[in-house]
ZAMARGU-4260 file (C-alpha; in steps of 0.2 Angstrom, whole numbers, plus 5000, padded with zeros to 4 digits):
<rodrens>
0) 5000/5000/5000 | 5015/5012/5003 | 5017/5014/4984 | 4999/5019/4982 | 4993/5037/4983
5) 4978/5037/4994 | 4970/5054/4999 | 4957/5058/5012 | 4947/5074/5011 | 4936/5081/5025
10) 4923/5094/5021 | 4917/5102/5037 | 4900/5110/5032 | 4886/5119/5041 | 4873/5106/5036
15) 4884/5090/5033 | 4901/5083/5035 | 4908/5074/5020 | 4922/5063/5019 | 4930/5056/5002
20) 4944/5043/5001 | 4952/5043/4984 | 4967/5035/4975 | 4976/5045/4962 | 4982/5034/4948
25) 4991/5043/4933 | 4985/5060/4940 | 4967/5054/4939 | 4956/5053/4954 | 4947/5037/4958
30) 4934/5038/4973 | 4935/5022/4983 | 4924/5028/4998 | 4913/5042/5004 | 4901/5047/5018
35) 4890/5061/5022 | 4882/5064/5039 | 4872/5078/5046 | 4882/5092/5054 | 4880/5095/5073
40) 4888/5110/5082 | 4891/5121/5066 | 4882/5136/5060 | 4885/5145/5044 | 4903/5137/5043
45) 4908/5142/5061 | 4910/5129/5075 | 4897/5133/5089 | 4899/5117/5099 | 4915/5108/5098
50) 4909/5092/5106 | 4894/5090/5094 | 4905/5094/5079 | 4919/5081/5084 | 4905/5068/5085
55) 4899/5072/5068 | 4917/5071/5061 | 4920/5055/5069 | 4904/5047/5062 | 4908/5053/5045
60) 4926/5046/5045 | 4920/5030/5053 | 4907/5027/5039 | 4920/5030/5025 | 4932/5018/5034
65) 4918/5005/5034 | 4915/5007/5016 | 4933/5004/5011 | 4940/4993/5025 | 4954/5006/5028
70) 4958/5016/5043 | 4960/5035/5040 | 4976/5042/5048 | 4977/5060/5040 | 4967/5071/5029
75) 4966/5087/5019 | 4953/5099/5027 | 4944/5113/5019 | 4943/5130/5027 | 4927/5140/5023
80) 4926/5158/5016 | 4919/5165/5032 | 4930/5179/5039 | 4943/5176/5025 | 4953/5189/5017
85) 4964/5189/5001 | 4978/5200/4998 | 4992/5202/4985 | 5010/5197/4992 | 5027/5196/4984
90) 5042/5185/4988 | 5060/5188/4983 | 5076/5178/4984 | 5093/5177/4977 | 5096/5161/4966
95) 5109/5150/4975 | 5118/5143/4959 | 5112/5152/4944 | 5101/5138/4939 | 5084/5138/4949
100) 5081/5122/4959 | 5067/5115/4970 | 5076/5123/4985 | 5075/5141/4977 | 5057/5138/4974
105) 5054/5133/4992 | 5063/5148/4998 | 5054/5161/4987 | 5037/5154/4993 | 5043/5155/5011
110) 5048/5173/5008 | 5030/5177/5002 | 5023/5170/5018 | 5033/5181/5029 | 5021/5196/5029
115) 5016/5201/5046 | 4998/5196/5050 | 4986/5207/5060 | 4981/5200/5077 | 4968/5187/5077
120) 4972/5182/5059 | 4980/5165/5053 | 4988/5160/5036 | 4978/5147/5026 | 4987/5147/5009
125) 4999/5157/4998 | 4994/5153/4980 | 5007/5158/4967 | 5001/5168/4952 | 5017/5169/4942
130) 5036/5169/4945 | 5048/5182/4939 | 5066/5177/4934 | 5077/5193/4934 | 5066/5204/4922
135) 5056/5189/4914 | 5038/5189/4921 | 5024/5177/4919 | 5033/5161/4922 | 5023/5146/4929
140) 5038/5135/4934 | 5055/5143/4935 | 5065/5127/4939 | 5079/5124/4927 | 5080/5142/4921
145) 5096/5153/4924 | 5095/5169/4934 | 5101/5179/4948 | 5085/5185/4956 | 5069/5175/4958
150) 5052/5183/4963 | 5034/5176/4965 | 5018/5186/4965 | 5005/5177/4975 | 4988/5178/4983
155) 4989/5176/5002 | 4973/5169/5010 | 4970/5172/5029 | 4956/5168/5041 | 4951/5171/5059
160) 4962/5162/5071 | 4947/5156/5081 | 4938/5149/5066 | 4953/5140/5060 | 4958/5133/5077
165) 4941/5126/5080 | 4939/5117/5063 | 4956/5109/5065 | 4953/5104/5083 | 4937/5095/5078
170) 4946/5085/5065 | 4961/5081/5077 | 4950/5076/5091 | 4941/5065/5080 | 4957/5055/5078
175) 4963/5061/5061 | 4979/5071/5058 | 4977/5087/5048 | 4989/5084/5033 | 4985/5101/5024
180) 4972/5114/5024 | 4965/5123/5009 | 4953/5137/5006 | 4937/5129/5000 | 4933/5142/4986
185) 4951/5139/4979 | 4948/5120/4978 | 4930/5121/4972 | 4935/5133/4958 | 4950/5122/4953
190) 4940/5107/4951 | 4923/5114/4945 | 4929/5127/4932 | 4937/5123/4915 | 4954/5131/4910
195) 4944/5143/4898 | 4932/5148/4912 | 4945/5152/4924 | 4954/5163/4910 | 4939/5171/4903
200) 4931/5177/4920 | 4918/5165/4928 | 4908/5166/4944 | 4907/5150/4954 | 4892/5150/4966
205) 4893/5137/4979 | 4876/5136/4988 | 4878/5126/5004 | 4867/5123/5019 | 4871/5138/5030
210) 4878/5151/5017 | 4882/5154/4999 | 4900/5157/4993 | 4904/5167/4977 | 4921/5165/4970
215) 4927/5175/4955 | 4941/5168/4943 | 4949/5178/4930 | 4965/5177/4920 | 4967/5160/4927
220) 4968/5166/4945 | 4956/5167/4960 | 4952/5185/4961 | 4939/5188/4974 | 4927/5179/4986
225) 4911/5184/4995 | 4899/5175/5007 | 4880/5177/5007 | 4873/5172/5024 | 4858/5162/5015
230) 4858/5144/5009 | 4848/5128/5009 | 4844/5129/5028 | 4836/5146/5024 | 4825/5138/5011
235) 4820/5124/5023 | 4815/5138/5036 | 4804/5147/5023 | 4795/5130/5019 | 4792/5127/5038
240) 4785/5144/5040 | 4774/5145/5025 | 4767/5127/5027 | 4766/5129/5046 | 4776/5113/5049
245) 4792/5107/5058 | 4809/5110/5051 | 4812/5091/5050 | 4797/5089/5039 | 4801/5104/5029
250) 4818/5097/5025 | 4810/5081/5019 | 4798/5090/5008 | 4811/5100/5000 | 4822/5085/4996
255) 4807/5075/4989 | 4796/5088/4981 | 4808/5103/4979 | 4808/5112/4962 | 4816/5129/4959
260) 4808/5134/4943 | 4789/5138/4944 | 4786/5136/4925 | 4792/5118/4925 | 4785/5113/4942
265) 4771/5100/4941 | 4754/5108/4945 | 4745/5092/4947 | 4758/5083/4959 | 4752/5085/4977
270) 4759/5081/4994 | 4752/5081/5012 | 4759/5091/5026 | 4755/5088/5045 | 4752/5106/5052
275) 4762/5108/5068 | 4753/5108/5084 | 4737/5102/5077 | 4729/5086/5070 | 4726/5094/5053
280) 4733/5088/5037 | 4735/5101/5022 | 4738/5097/5004 | 4750/5107/4993 | 4756/5106/4975
285) 4773/5105/4969 | 4771/5121/4960 | 4766/5130/4975 | 4781/5124/4984 | 4792/5130/4969
290) 4786/5147/4973 | 4793/5147/4990 | 4809/5139/4985 | 4811/5150/4969 | 4808/5166/4979
295) 4822/5163/4991 | 4834/5157/4977 | 4830/5172/4967 | 4835/5183/4982 | 4851/5174/4983
300) 4855/5176/4965 | 4851/5195/4967 | 4863/5196/4981 | 4876/5188/4970 | 4873/5202/4957
305) 4875/5215/4971 | 4892/5207/4976 | 4898/5206/4959 | 4894/5225/4957 | 4904/5228/4973
310) 4919/5219/4965 | 4917/5231/4950 | 4912/5216/4939 | 4899/5221/4925 | 4900/5205/4916
315) 4906/5187/4918 | 4911/5181/4900 | 4913/5163/4906 | 4896/5163/4914 | 4890/5155/4930
320) 4894/5138/4938 | 4883/5132/4951 | 4888/5119/4964 | 4885/5114/4982 | 4871/5104/4989
325) 4857/5116/4984 | 4863/5115/4966 | 4856/5098/4965 | 4838/5105/4966 | 4828/5102/4950
330) 4825/5119/4941 | 4839/5129/4948 | 4849/5131/4932 | 4834/5139/4922 | 4830/5150/4937
335) 4848/5156/4938 | 4848/5160/4920 | 4833/5171/4920 | 4838/5180/4936 | 4856/5183/4931
340) 4854/5184/4912 | 4869/5174/4908 | 4873/5156/4904 | 4873/5144/4918 | 4879/5126/4921
345) 4879/5115/4936 | 4895/5106/4941 | 4894/5089/4949 | 4908/5076/4952 | 4906/5061/4941
350) 4910/5045/4951 | 4899/5030/4954 | 4896/5035/4972 | 4899/5053/4971 | 4888/5062/4958
355) 4881/5076/4968 | 4886/5095/4968 | 4888/5094/4987 | 4904/5084/4985 | 4913/5097/4975
360) 4923/5103/4990 | 4928/5086/4995 | 4933/5080/4978 | 4942/5097/4975 | 4952/5095/4991
365) 4960/5079/4984 | 4963/5086/4967 | 4971/5102/4973 | 4981/5093/4986 | 4988/5081/4973
370) 4992/5096/4962 | 5002/5104/4976 | 5011/5088/4980 | 5016/5086/4962 | 5021/5104/4958
375) 5032/5106/4974 | 5038/5088/4973 | 5033/5083/4990 | 5036/5066/4998 | 5019/5058/4998
380) 5012/5050/5014 | 4996/5039/5012 | 4981/5045/5021 | 4975/5028/5025 | 4982/5011/5032
385) 4975/4993/5031 | 4964/4989/5046 | 4958/4972/5051 | 4945/4981/5063 | 4935/4989/5049
390) 4924/4978/5039 | 4924/4984/5021 | 4909/4986/5009 | 4915/4977/4993 | 4904/4987/4981
395) 4915/4993/4967 | 4918/5012/4968 | 4930/5016/4953 | 4924/5027/4939 | 4934/5041/4930
400) 4927/5058/4930 | 4919/5064/4914 | 4919/5082/4907 | 4903/5093/4907 | 4898/5106/4893
405) 4891/5123/4898 | 4872/5125/4895 | 4865/5138/4884 | 4858/5155/4889 | 4840/5157/4891
410) 4829/5173/4894 | 4813/5176/4904 | 4803/5187/4915 | 4801/5176/4930 | 4811/5187/4942
415) 4798/5199/4945 | 4784/5186/4948 | 4795/5177/4961 | 4800/5193/4970 | 4782/5198/4971
420) 4777/5182/4979 | 4792/5183/4991 | 4787/5200/4997 | 4769/5194/5000 | 4775/5179/5011
425) 4790/5185/5020 | 4787/5203/5024
</rodrens>
């Protein structure tokens, strides 16, 4: 097993903890195990009860271990965009022996990390944008080149010390060593967007349970991020309020009958709802439910438009890529097209057991970790060991990922209708 490249990723989200165990073969990820359990002790990406969160992480890891018959020893962990900050930094070193080596590359990256951080801030990642050898700029890999001075222009990503400490504590107290940490929007964009989309200018919208994260890529580089404090849990609360039912039942209704696009929702498909605190049973149509869901999603997309305006972005030539758990909802793509007036596609990993947008972060963590290991030529340490204490699930899990094509732009006037409905219900 020592010669095999096994990675484990842990995505600590507000609504669920996801674990993916994968093997890299010929730079291609093969998922061999996964799990998803409901998050406890987290709210909007922030740990609010460490003990509850630790139990959730333990359960998720244990499920993935049972699926594979392997024991997880270390993992790459994602850090949310909550309280994150991005800034441009530069590192400069003198080349040791004219020809640039791995050691020079490590030294210049370390130089870029030596900026003094404000109190209460912690370094997450330093992402190189390009290198400069003497006067030659725009170099992606300077090793083997001749020069005297080596520079790197990079993006430094920092977060709250408290937020980072609490997430890492949850993973470590669950019995898993933290191998690396990576900024979630960085890894999602890396795996979900095509090379052309990153270059042209594309917005990736990750709609999770507690919040929505907007990430802008342009010129091949992560440019900006923003967090909108609305997500799938907000939609569940809306359904519970309007249908006068429990949050648990509202979540079940959303998962089973949820549709985001009013025009495509079924008018003659009905479901029953137990009214909370009474013996009454009410009946509603899928189309009526779609009005509730669509109204809130339209508000989220409006907030995205506002955030892009704050970033001085008037257009996204590469379009919009939706991902995250809520992106699996039927009808979300046509709704996003009509509200945002641009082309939209949905990213989902394509593996036998992992075909949902909600796994984008976990899959992205492994893809990005492997990229970093390869580029910086790190010594690889497998994230799992054989275990006789774990009974494996022998269902075959391997399947290579397939590419997706962007969907075409559509127009419409649905935005005003859903806003009007939203105002009537929630004011």
